Each structure stands twice: as C-alpha cells, then as structure tokens.
ROZAKE-244671 format. One record per residue (C-alpha): residue number from 1; residue in one letter; chain; x, y, z. Coordinates in steps of 0.05 Angstrom, whole numbers, plus 32768, in hexadecimal, padded with zeros to 4 digits. Example, Ala and Ser with C-alpha at 12.3 -4.5 7.8 and 13.67 -1.06 7.14 Angstrom:
<nodes>
seq 1 type A mol A east 80F6 north 7FA6 up 809C
seq 2 type S mol A east 8111 north 7FEB up 808F
</nodes>
This chain:
<nodes>
seq 1 type X mol A east 78D5 north 7AC6 up 8B8D
seq 2 type X mol A east 790F north 7AD3 up 8BBE
seq 3 type X mol A east 7927 north 7AA1 up 8BF0
seq 4 type X mol A east 790B north 7ACA up 8C26
seq 5 type X mol A east 78C8 north 7ACD up 8C08
seq 6 type X mol A east 78C7 north 7A86 up 8BF4
seq 7 type X mol A east 78D7 north 7A74 up 8C3E
seq 8 type X mol A east 789E north 7A9F up 8C57
seq 9 type X mol A east 786D north 7A7D up 8C28
seq 10 type X mol A east 7885 north 7A3A up 8C3E
seq 11 type X mol A east 787D north 7A48 up 8C85
seq 12 type X mol A east 7832 north 7A67 up 8C79
seq 13 type X mol A east 7821 north 7A2D up 8C51
seq 14 type X mol A east 7838 north 79FA up 8C88
seq 15 type X mol A east 7821 north 7A25 up 8CC3
seq 16 type X mol A east 77D7 north 7A04 up 8CC9
seq 17 type X mol A east 77CD north 79C2 up 8CEA
seq 18 type X mol A east 77A8 north 79A0 up 8CB2
seq 19 type X mol A east 77DC north 79B1 up 8C82
seq 20 type X mol A east 7814 north 799D up 8CAD
seq 21 type X mol A east 77F2 north 7958 up 8CB5
seq 22 type X mol A east 77F0 north 7954 up 8C6A
seq 23 type X mol A east 7839 north 7963 up 8C60
seq 24 type X mol A east 784A north 792C up 8C97
seq 25 type X mol A east 781F north 78FB up 8C6A
seq 26 type X mol A east 7839 north 790F up 8C28
seq 27 type X mol A east 787F north 7908 up 8C3F
seq 28 type X mol A east 7870 north 78C0 up 8C47
seq 29 type X mol A east 7846 north 78AC up 8C0B
seq 30 type X mol A east 7822 north 78C4 up 8BCC
seq 31 type X mol A east 77D9 north 78C9 up 8BDA
seq 32 type X mol A east 7798 north 78DF up 8BB8
seq 33 type X mol A east 7769 north 7918 up 8BD3
seq 34 type X mol A east 7739 north 78E0 up 8BE5
seq 35 type X mol A east 776D north 78B7 up 8C0E
seq 36 type X mol A east 7782 north 78F8 up 8C34
seq 37 type X mol A east 773A north 7908 up 8C43
seq 38 type X mol A east 7733 north 78C4 up 8C5F
seq 39 type X mol A east 7771 north 78C9 up 8C88
seq 40 type X mol A east 7767 north 7910 up 8CA4
seq 41 type X mol A east 771F north 7909 up 8CAC
seq 42 type X mol A east 770B north 7948 up 8C88
seq 43 type X mol A east 76E2 north 795A up 8C4E
seq 44 type X mol A east 76FE north 795B up 8C01
seq 45 type X mol A east 76F5 north 79A6 up 8BF5
seq 46 type X mol A east 7718 north 79B7 up 8C36
seq 47 type X mol A east 7751 north 7985 up 8C2A
seq 48 type X mol A east 7759 north 799E up 8BDE
seq 49 type X mol A east 775F north 79E8 up 8BF9
seq 50 type X mol A east 7795 north 79D1 up 8C29
seq 51 type X mol A east 77BB north 79AA up 8BEF
seq 52 type X mol A east 77B5 north 79E5 up 8BC3
seq 53 type X mol A east 77D9 north 7A13 up 8BF3
seq 54 type X mol A east 7810 north 79DE up 8C00
seq 55 type X mol A east 7818 north 79D3 up 8BB2
seq 56 type X mol A east 7817 north 7A20 up 8BA7
seq 57 type X mol A east 7850 north 7A26 up 8BD9
seq 58 type X mol A east 787A north 79EF up 8BBF
seq 59 type X mol A east 7871 north 79C0 up 8BF6
seq 60 type X mol A east 7850 north 7989 up 8BCD
seq 61 type X mol A east 7845 north 7970 up 8B87
seq 62 type X mol A east 7807 north 7961 up 8B65
seq 63 type X mol A east 7801 north 792C up 8B2A
seq 64 type X mol A east 77CA north 790B up 8B02
seq 65 type X mol A east 77CA north 78C3 up 8AF4
seq 66 type X mol A east 7790 north 78B1 up 8ACB
seq 67 type X mol A east 7751 north 78B6 up 8AF9
seq 68 type X mol A east 777A north 78C9 up 8B36
seq 69 type X mol A east 7799 north 7906 up 8B4F
seq 70 type X mol A east 77D7 north 78F8 up 8B7D
seq 71 type X mol A east 77FC north 7928 up 8BAB
seq 72 type X mol A east 7844 north 791B up 8BC7
seq 73 type X mol A east 787D north 793C up 8BE8
seq 74 type X mol A east 78A2 north 796B up 8BB3
seq 75 type X mol A east 78D4 north 7946 up 8B86
seq 76 type X mol A east 78FD north 7987 up 8B7F
seq 77 type X mol A east 7936 north 797C up 8BAD
seq 78 type X mol A east 7936 north 79C1 up 8BCC
seq 79 type X mol A east 78EC north 79C1 up 8BDA
seq 80 type X mol A east 78F1 north 797A up 8BF7
seq 81 type X mol A east 7928 north 7993 up 8C23
seq 82 type X mol A east 78FD north 79CA up 8C3F
seq 83 type X mol A east 78C3 north 7998 up 8C4D
seq 84 type X mol A east 78F6 north 796D up 8C72
seq 85 type X mol A east 790C north 79A7 up 8C9B
seq 86 type X mol A east 78C8 north 79BB up 8CAE
seq 87 type X mol A east 78B3 north 7970 up 8CC0
seq 88 type X mol A east 78ED north 7974 up 8CF3
seq 89 type X mol A east 78C9 north 79A1 up 8D1D
seq 90 type X mol A east 7892 north 7970 up 8D24
seq 91 type X mol A east 7892 north 793C up 8D5E
seq 92 type X mol A east 788A north 78F5 up 8D40
seq 93 type X mol A east 7864 north 78DD up 8D7E
seq 94 type X mol A east 782E north 7911 up 8D76
seq 95 type X mol A east 77EA north 78F2 up 8D84
seq 96 type X mol A east 77C8 north 790E up 8D47
seq 97 type X mol A east 7801 north 78FB up 8D1A
seq 98 type X mol A east 7805 north 78B5 up 8D33
seq 99 type X mol A east 77BC north 78AC up 8D24
seq 100 type X mol A east 77C2 north 78C9 up 8CDC
seq 101 type X mol A east 77FA north 7899 up 8CCE
seq 102 type X mol A east 77D4 north 785F up 8CE7
seq 103 type X mol A east 779C north 7873 up 8CB9
seq 104 type X mol A east 77C8 north 787C up 8C81
seq 105 type X mol A east 77E2 north 7832 up 8C8B
seq 106 type X mol A east 779D north 781B up 8C87
seq 107 type X mol A east 778F north 7843 up 8C47
seq 108 type X mol A east 77CD north 7829 up 8C25
seq 109 type X mol A east 77B7 north 77E2 up 8C3B
seq 110 type X mol A east 7773 north 77ED up 8C1D
seq 111 type X mol A east 778E north 780C up 8BDD
seq 112 type X mol A east 77BA north 77C8 up 8BD6
seq 113 type X mol A east 777D north 779D up 8BE0
seq 114 type X mol A east 7758 north 77C2 up 8BA9
seq 115 type X mol A east 778F north 77C4 up 8B78
seq 116 type X mol A east 77AF north 777F up 8B80
seq 117 type X mol A east 7778 north 775A up 8B65
seq 118 type X mol A east 7779 north 7773 up 8B20
seq 119 type X mol A east 77BE north 778E up 8B13
seq 120 type X mol A east 77D2 north 776F up 8ACF
seq 121 type X mol A east 7819 north 7788 up 8ACE
seq 122 type X mol A east 7833 north 7775 up 8B13
seq 123 type X mol A east 786C north 7745 up 8B06
seq 124 type X mol A east 786B north 76FD up 8B1C
seq 125 type X mol A east 7899 north 76F0 up 8B55
seq 126 type X mol A east 78D8 north 76C9 up 8B44
seq 127 type X mol A east 78E4 north 7688 up 8B68
seq 128 type X mol A east 791E north 76A2 up 8B8A
seq 129 type X mol A east 791C north 76ED up 8B89
seq 130 type X mol A east 7956 north 76F8 up 8BB8
seq 131 type X mol A east 7989 north 76D9 up 8B82
seq 132 type X mol A east 7972 north 770E up 8B4F
seq 133 type X mol A east 7973 north 7745 up 8B83
seq 134 type X mol A east 79B8 north 7733 up 8B98
seq 135 type X mol A east 79D1 north 7730 up 8B51
seq 136 type X mol A east 79B5 north 7771 up 8B40
seq 137 type X mol A east 79D3 north 7796 up 8B7F
seq 138 type X mol A east 7A15 north 7773 up 8B70
seq 139 type X mol A east 7A18 north 7788 up 8B25
seq 140 type X mol A east 7A09 north 77D0 up 8B3C
seq 141 type X mol A east 7A34 north 77D7 up 8B7B
seq 142 type X mol A east 7A74 north 77F6 up 8B5B
seq 143 type X mol A east 7A55 north 783C up 8B52
seq 144 type X mol A east 7A1D north 7866 up 8B72
seq 145 type X mol A east 79D3 north 7859 up 8B55
seq 146 type X mol A east 79C8 north 78A3 up 8B4D
seq 147 type X mol A east 7987 north 78B4 up 8B30
seq 148 type X mol A east 7960 north 7875 up 8B22
seq 149 type X mol A east 7926 north 7868 up 8AF0
seq 150 type X mol A east 7906 north 7825 up 8AEE
seq 151 type X mol A east 78DF north 781E up 8AAD
seq 152 type X mol A east 78A3 north 77EE up 8AB3
seq 153 type X mol A east 78A7 north 77EF up 8AFB
seq 154 type X mol A east 786B north 77BE up 8B08
seq 155 type X mol A east 7863 north 77B4 up 8B53
seq 156 type X mol A east 78A4 north 77DF up 8B5C
seq 157 type X mol A east 78D1 north 77A4 up 8B77
seq 158 type X mol A east 7912 north 77C0 up 8B53
seq 159 type X mol A east 78FF north 7809 up 8B68
seq 160 type X mol A east 78FA north 77ED up 8BB0
seq 161 type X mol A east 793E north 77C8 up 8BAC
seq 162 type X mol A east 7966 north 7803 up 8B8C
seq 163 type X mol A east 7941 north 783E up 8BA2
seq 164 type X mol A east 7961 north 7841 up 8BED
seq 165 type X mol A east 79A3 north 784B up 8BC7
seq 166 type X mol A east 798C north 7880 up 8B92
seq 167 type X mol A east 798C north 78CB up 8B99
seq 168 type X mol A east 7948 north 78CA up 8B74
seq 169 type X mol A east 791B north 788D up 8B61
seq 170 type X mol A east 78E3 north 788C up 8B2C
seq 171 type X mol A east 78BC north 7855 up 8B16
seq 172 type X mol A east 7892 north 785B up 8AD8
seq 173 type X mol A east 785D north 7829 up 8ABE
seq 174 type X mol A east 7823 north 782B up 8A8C
seq 175 type X mol A east 77F6 north 7807 up 8ABD
seq 176 type X mol A east 77D4 north 7833 up 8AF5
seq 177 type X mol A east 77C2 north 77EF up 8B17
seq 178 type X mol A east 780B north 77DB up 8B1D
seq 179 type X mol A east 781C north 781F up 8B36
seq 180 type X mol A east 77E8 north 781C up 8B6E
seq 181 type X mol A east 7809 north 77DE up 8B81
seq 182 type X mol A east 784D north 77F9 up 8B7D
seq 183 type X mol A east 7839 north 7835 up 8BA9
seq 184 type X mol A east 7822 north 7808 up 8BDE
seq 185 type X mol A east 785F north 77DD up 8BDC
seq 186 type X mol A east 7891 north 7817 up 8BDE
seq 187 type X mol A east 786D north 7843 up 8C0D
seq 188 type X mol A east 7862 north 780D up 8C3B
seq 189 type X mol A east 78A8 north 77FE up 8C3E
seq 190 type X mol A east 78BA north 7847 up 8C51
seq 191 type X mol A east 78D5 north 785A up 8C0D
seq 192 type X mol A east 78AD north 7897 up 8C07
seq 193 type X mol A east 78E4 north 78BB up 8BDD
seq 194 type X mol A east 78D4 north 788B up 8B9E
seq 195 type X mol A east 78A8 north 78AB up 8B6E
seq 196 type X mol A east 7876 north 7882 up 8B3F
seq 197 type X mol A east 785A north 789F up 8AFD
seq 198 type X mol A east 7830 north 7883 up 8AC6
seq 199 type X mol A east 7853 north 7886 up 8A87
seq 200 type X mol A east 785E north 7862 up 8A45
seq 201 type X mol A east 78AA north 7844 up 8A3D
seq 202 type X mol A east 78A4 north 785E up 89F5
seq 203 type X mol A east 7899 north 78A8 up 8A0C
seq 204 type X mol A east 78B3 north 78B2 up 8A52
seq 205 type X mol A east 789B north 78ED up 8A76
seq 206 type X mol A east 78E0 north 790F up 8A7D
seq 207 type X mol A east 78FA north 7945 up 8A55
seq 208 type X mol A east 7947 north 793C up 8A5C
seq 209 type X mol A east 797B north 790E up 8A73
seq 210 type X mol A east 7976 north 790A up 8ABE
seq 211 type X mol A east 7980 north 78C2 up 8AD1
seq 212 type X mol A east 79C3 north 789B up 8AE2
seq 213 type X mol A east 79A7 north 7855 up 8AE6
seq 214 type X mol A east 796A north 7837 up 8AC1
seq 215 type X mol A east 794D north 77F0 up 8ACF
seq 216 type X mol A east 791C north 77CB up 8AA3
seq 217 type X mol A east 7903 north 7789 up 8ABF
seq 218 type X mol A east 78E2 north 7754 up 8A90
seq 219 type X mol A east 78C1 north 778A up 8A62
seq 220 type X mol A east 78E6 north 778C up 8A22
seq 221 type X mol A east 78DA north 7742 up 8A0C
seq 222 type X mol A east 7890 north 774F up 8A05
seq 223 type X mol A east 7897 north 7794 up 89E9
seq 224 type X mol A east 7885 north 77A3 up 899F
seq 225 type X mol A east 78C2 north 77D4 up 8994
seq 226 type X mol A east 78F6 north 77BF up 89CB
seq 227 type X mol A east 792C north 77EA up 89A6
seq 228 type X mol A east 7900 north 7829 up 89A2
seq 229 type X mol A east 78F3 north 7822 up 89F1
seq 230 type X mol A east 793F north 781E up 89FC
seq 231 type X mol A east 794A north 785B up 89D1
seq 232 type X mol A east 7918 north 7882 up 89F9
seq 233 type X mol A east 793A north 786B up 8A38
seq 234 type X mol A east 7979 north 7882 up 8A1A
seq 235 type X mol A east 795D north 78C6 up 8A15
seq 236 type X mol A east 794F north 78CD up 8A5E
seq 237 type X mol A east 7996 north 78B2 up 8A76
seq 238 type X mol A east 79D1 north 78DD up 8A80
seq 239 type X mol A east 7A0C north 78CD up 8A53
seq 240 type X mol A east 7A30 north 7891 up 8A73
seq 241 type X mol A east 79F4 north 787F up 8A9A
seq 242 type X mol A east 79E7 north 7834 up 8AA8
seq 243 type X mol A east 79AF north 7807 up 8A8F
seq 244 type X mol A east 799C north 77C6 up 8AAD
seq 245 type X mol A east 796D north 779A up 8A86
seq 246 type X mol A east 794F north 7758 up 8AA5
seq 247 type X mol A east 792A north 772A up 8A76
seq 248 type X mol A east 7914 north 76E3 up 8A79
seq 249 type X mol A east 7940 north 76B8 up 8A4E
seq 250 type X mol A east 7908 north 768B up 8A36
seq 251 type X mol A east 78E0 north 76C9 up 8A1F
seq 252 type X mol A east 7918 north 76E2 up 89F8
seq 253 type X mol A east 7924 north 769B up 89D8
seq 254 type X mol A east 78DC north 76A0 up 89BE
seq 255 type X mol A east 78EF north 76DE up 8995
seq 256 type X mol A east 7917 north 76AF up 8967
seq 257 type X mol A east 795F north 76C7 up 896E
seq 258 type X mol A east 7993 north 76BA up 89A1
seq 259 type X mol A east 797E north 76DB up 89E0
seq 260 type X mol A east 79C1 north 76FD up 89ED
seq 261 type X mol A east 79C5 north 7713 up 89A3
seq 262 type X mol A east 797F north 7730 up 89A7
seq 263 type X mol A east 7989 north 775D up 89E5
seq 264 type X mol A east 79CF north 7774 up 89CA
seq 265 type X mol A east 79AF north 7788 up 8989
seq 266 type X mol A east 7979 north 77B1 up 89AE
seq 267 type X mol A east 79AA north 77D5 up 89D8
seq 268 type X mol A east 79D6 north 77E2 up 899E
seq 269 type X mol A east 799D north 77FF up 8976
seq 270 type X mol A east 7990 north 782E up 89AD
seq 271 type X mol A east 79D5 north 784B up 89B9
seq 272 type X mol A east 79ED north 7821 up 89F2
seq 273 type X mol A east 7A2C north 7800 up 89FE
seq 274 type X mol A east 7A24 north 77BA up 8A1A
seq 275 type X mol A east 7A52 north 77AD up 8A59
seq 276 type X mol A east 7A3B north 776B up 8A70
seq 277 type X mol A east 7A0C north 7733 up 8A64
seq 278 type X mol A east 79FB north 7700 up 8A9D
seq 279 type X mol A east 79CD north 76C8 up 8A9B
seq 280 type X mol A east 79AD north 76B6 up 8ADE
seq 281 type X mol A east 7984 north 7680 up 8AF7
seq 282 type X mol A east 7958 north 7699 up 8B31
seq 283 type X mol A east 792E north 765F up 8B49
seq 284 type X mol A east 78FB north 764E up 8B10
seq 285 type X mol A east 790E north 768C up 8AE9
seq 286 type X mol A east 7944 north 7689 up 8AB5
seq 287 type X mol A east 795A north 76D2 up 8AAD
seq 288 type X mol A east 798B north 76FD up 8A84
seq 289 type X mol A east 79A8 north 773C up 8AA3
seq 290 type X mol A east 79C6 north 776C up 8A74
seq 291 type X mol A east 79EE north 77AB up 8A89
seq 292 type X mol A east 79FD north 77E5 up 8A59
seq 293 type X mol A east 7A11 north 782C up 8A57
seq 294 type X mol A east 79F4 north 7865 up 8A32
seq 295 type X mol A east 7A2B north 787C up 8A02
seq 296 type X mol A east 7A47 north 78C0 up 8A0D
seq 297 type X mol A east 7A2D north 78D1 up 89C7
seq 298 type X mol A east 79EF north 78A7 up 89B9
seq 299 type X mol A east 79EA north 7888 up 8975
seq 300 type X mol A east 79A0 north 787A up 897C
seq 301 type X mol A east 798C north 789E up 893F
seq 302 type X mol A east 7981 north 785D up 891A
</nodes>
C-alpha cells in the first residue's frame, strides 16, 4: 500500500468518535475488550467492530495471553508515530475523554485488586529497593539502554526503572497473574510504551536479535536450566548487547558452588563475556549483580 493510501486508511479508521476514544485509551494502556466496553459504556460487539477497524488500519495491535485478548497502541515505530500525530489533534481537556480516563483508572485499579491476591511470581520487595535501583542505574549509565528486554519481569519493577530511558521496553513472564500486576504498575505510572508479553525464557517470542540490553532479576538460581535460558537470551541480543543478572547470593550458595563461579560458568556457556561482578547488600537482601556482553560471534553452541 502506498503512503498516500495508508494515510487515507488511517484517517478513515480514526475519523469516528468511538474509535478516536479507543485510540486515546490504547495509547495509555494495554486493555481487554471487556475493559474497553466498561470504560466507553458500549456493547462488546460494537467495541469489537471498532477495534477490528483500528487493527486493520494498523492503528492498534491485538494479542492473546491465555484467556485474555489485549489491544494496545502499535509497537511498529512508524505506525505508533501516526497514532501520536492523530492524537495531537485531540484536546486533552475534552469532557468525554476526561471521563474515559477516569473510568480507565478505576478499571486498572480493579484489575490490580483481582490480580495481586494470587500472583505467584510477583517478586518480594527488597528491604531497601532504592539501593538496588541506584546501583543498576549507575552500572548502565555509560551508554544508552536502547531496546530493553526484561526476562521474568514479575511485577515489572526493572521495566519501570529502565523503561523511561529505553527506545523500546518489553517485559516477558510465564505468569499471566504477574503480567496483570505489571500492567497495572507500569500503566498506572504512565509508562504506556512498555510492552508485556507472556513467554517462556527458554523459548522467547522473538525471531531475531533485536535488543541492546537484557535484565534478569532473581530468576536463574531457581531455574532448571539457567545456561539454556541465557543461551536463548543471547539469541535475542544484538552482538555487543549488555546483560544484567541480579541474583540472591544465598540462593546461589545453595547450588553447592561458589556463587560468583556459578554465574560466570552460566554466562560463559551461553556465549557471553563477563565484564563485572558486584556483590551488593540492599537492606536484608544479599545480592550479586553480574554484567556481561554478548560476544560478537557467539560460542553458545555448547
């Protein structure tokens, strides 16, 4: 399709009041059809038809996560820019949109209430989380974050910490309950550009190397095949891309080897080059922060 026809298609798709309201909402959060129905006060068949028009025109993305189907602003940079340009024409103090945004906040709060009661993978807060945050930011400050992948994102803490500096930010977790909590946390903080996907760290849902920085927070020590997970992460990292591993020192000690040697063995087997290992006491937590780079030519065949 030519750029002229694409522009006409986008304008036609957005040129209807309800669809424009939906675009405003999807630019701020990933939402299900049911949640959108509740916000705009319309029936599911009608909202679904509007969403199909937006998706067909490339103005929204649709994805399934177990029993839920979510919609969000497009992740393609060119399509997202089109949406942003369209929404610049909308007055933010419009009464209808203000009501929609208030309802969206209520819907997200209710989602959090339902999800937090039984999310098994939400990470326990560190006694002094500010120490960990400052350390991670300090270790990564010398070069841009670029495209960020957070594996085992849990409640989305690292995604929320580093996402504002990233050109793209994606969190992956096997637990849908944890992802619902992460969506609430991130979108409630205004980080609508952060994407959340359900996925297995041994089989990440990305076809090619596309990330510059990957974080893994207290996931590997309890994994059955930590080196295999890191090999899969290496597959999705661009050559020279950075890896940040945060692990609980005591959990590593229980594996029977020297904790630093254990992590170094994992990353070497996955084709990474270790650049720094830093023990950190953050309140009651004793952590080990390891930084590595994907080799220009990975040797992860082993």
